[in-house]
C-alpha positions as CSV (number, residue, x, y, z in Angstrom):
1,X,0.6,-11.5,28.7
2,X,4.0,-11.9,29.0
3,X,5.5,-14.2,31.4
4,X,6.8,-12.1,34.3
5,X,3.6,-10.8,34.4
6,X,1.9,-14.0,34.9
7,X,4.9,-14.6,37.7
8,X,4.7,-11.5,39.3
9,X,0.8,-12.7,40.0
10,X,1.3,-16.1,41.4
11,X,3.6,-14.2,43.8
12,X,0.8,-12.0,44.7
13,X,-1.2,-15.5,44.4
14,X,1.2,-17.0,46.6
15,X,1.3,-13.4,49.1
16,X,-2.3,-13.9,49.2
17,X,-2.5,-17.7,50.1
18,X,0.3,-16.9,53.4
19,X,-1.7,-14.3,55.0
20,X,-4.9,-16.6,54.5
21,X,-3.7,-19.3,56.6
22,X,-2.8,-17.2,59.3
23,X,-6.4,-15.5,59.0
24,X,-8.0,-18.6,58.8
25,X,-6.0,-20.0,61.8
26,X,-6.7,-16.9,64.1
27,X,-10.2,-16.9,63.2
28,X,-11.2,-19.8,64.9
29,X,-10.1,-18.8,68.5
30,X,-10.7,-14.5,68.1
31,X,-14.5,-13.2,69.3
32,X,-15.4,-10.0,70.4
33,X,-14.4,-10.1,74.0
34,X,-10.3,-11.5,73.1
35,X,-9.9,-9.8,70.2
36,X,-7.5,-6.8,72.2
37,X,-6.7,-9.4,74.3
38,X,-2.7,-9.6,73.1
39,X,-2.6,-5.9,70.8
40,X,0.3,-8.1,68.4
41,X,-2.1,-10.6,67.5
42,X,-4.6,-7.7,66.8
43,X,-2.5,-5.8,64.8
44,X,-1.1,-8.3,62.8
45,X,-5.3,-9.7,62.0
46,X,-5.5,-5.8,60.9
47,X,-2.1,-5.7,59.4
48,X,-3.3,-9.3,57.4
49,X,-6.7,-8.3,55.8
50,X,-5.3,-5.0,55.2
51,X,-2.2,-7.1,53.5
52,X,-4.9,-9.6,51.9
53,X,-7.1,-6.9,50.7
54,X,-3.5,-5.5,48.4
55,X,-3.3,-8.4,46.9
56,X,-6.6,-8.4,45.7
57,X,-5.9,-5.1,44.3
58,X,-2.6,-5.5,43.0
59,X,-3.6,-8.5,40.9
60,X,-7.0,-6.1,39.8
61,X,-4.3,-3.7,38.6
62,X,-2.2,-6.1,36.8
63,X,-4.9,-7.6,35.1
64,X,-6.7,-4.0,34.0
65,X,-2.6,-3.2,32.7
66,X,-3.2,-6.1,30.5
67,X,-6.3,-4.9,28.4
68,X,-7.0,-1.9,26.8
69,X,-8.9,-0.3,29.2
70,X,-7.8,2.8,31.1
71,X,-5.9,2.2,34.5
72,X,-9.1,3.4,37.0
73,X,-8.7,6.0,39.2
74,X,-9.1,4.8,42.4
75,X,-8.3,0.8,44.2
76,X,-12.9,0.9,44.1
77,X,-13.1,1.3,40.6
78,X,-10.4,-1.0,40.1
79,X,-12.9,-3.8,41.0
80,X,-15.7,-2.4,39.2
81,X,-13.4,-2.1,35.8
82,X,-12.6,-6.0,37.1
83,X,-16.2,-6.7,36.6
84,X,-16.2,-4.5,33.2
85,X,-13.6,-6.8,31.1
86,X,-15.0,-10.1,33.2
87,X,-12.5,-11.0,35.5
88,X,-15.1,-11.2,38.1
89,X,-19.2,-11.2,38.5
90,X,-21.0,-7.4,39.0
91,X,-22.2,-8.3,42.4
92,X,-18.9,-9.8,43.2
93,X,-17.7,-6.6,42.9
94,X,-19.5,-4.5,44.7
95,X,-19.0,-6.9,47.8
96,X,-14.7,-6.4,47.0
97,X,-15.5,-2.6,46.9
98,X,-16.7,-2.7,50.1
99,X,-13.6,-4.4,51.6
100,X,-12.0,-1.6,49.9
101,X,-13.2,0.9,51.1
102,X,-12.2,-0.8,55.0
103,X,-9.0,-1.3,53.6
104,X,-9.0,2.7,53.5
105,X,-10.3,3.1,56.7
106,X,-7.5,0.6,58.1
107,X,-4.9,2.5,56.2
108,X,-6.0,5.5,56.6
109,X,-8.7,5.9,59.3
110,X,-7.5,3.7,61.6
111,X,-9.2,5.7,64.6
112,X,-12.1,4.3,63.7
113,X,-12.3,1.1,62.9
114,X,-15.1,-1.4,63.6
115,X,-13.7,-4.3,65.3
116,X,-16.8,-6.3,64.2
117,X,-16.1,-6.2,60.9
118,X,-13.0,-7.1,61.8
119,X,-14.8,-10.2,63.8
120,X,-17.1,-10.3,60.4
121,X,-14.1,-10.7,57.7
122,X,-12.4,-13.0,60.2
123,X,-15.5,-15.0,60.6
124,X,-17.8,-15.0,57.1
125,X,-14.6,-13.3,54.2
126,X,-12.1,-15.0,54.1
127,X,-13.1,-17.8,51.4
128,X,-14.0,-14.3,49.3
129,X,-10.2,-13.8,48.9
130,X,-10.6,-17.3,47.8
131,X,-13.5,-17.1,45.1
132,X,-11.3,-13.8,43.3
133,X,-7.7,-16.3,42.8
134,X,-10.0,-18.7,41.6
135,X,-12.3,-16.1,38.8
136,X,-8.8,-14.4,38.2
137,X,-7.2,-17.8,37.8
138,X,-10.5,-18.7,35.4
139,X,-9.4,-15.4,33.3
140,X,-6.5,-16.3,33.2
141,X,-6.9,-20.2,31.5
142,X,-9.5,-18.5,29.2
143,X,-7.5,-15.4,27.9
144,X,-4.4,-16.6,28.4
145,X,-3.4,-20.0,27.9
């Protein structure tokens, strides 16, 4: 892995961290009743979740590109491939695959967004992004340092 590739991953980590800070802050105050009280905040929450998931996908595709594996044809397959090459556990890859599916709804099918899912992610799933960064960091240290 070149320094440039490592630097790109570090930038993606930083972008992910910045979005998580915003999402963590709003997660304390938001609930089902007030989620859409402020539409700008609501859109910010949606976009923040989307960007976090896209960072996970981008980092995954970068990691796969430095191995001898073929590029997956879907984002969900990216998560499965990360498990196959030992970056993340299989059970965690399935969880991330579901998040990728939710990202696809946010991007392509925004009229069917499940507001309960947004609340659930805010209250219960944000730490999974941190866990993902920990897995990636560990894998990088084991394979490239």
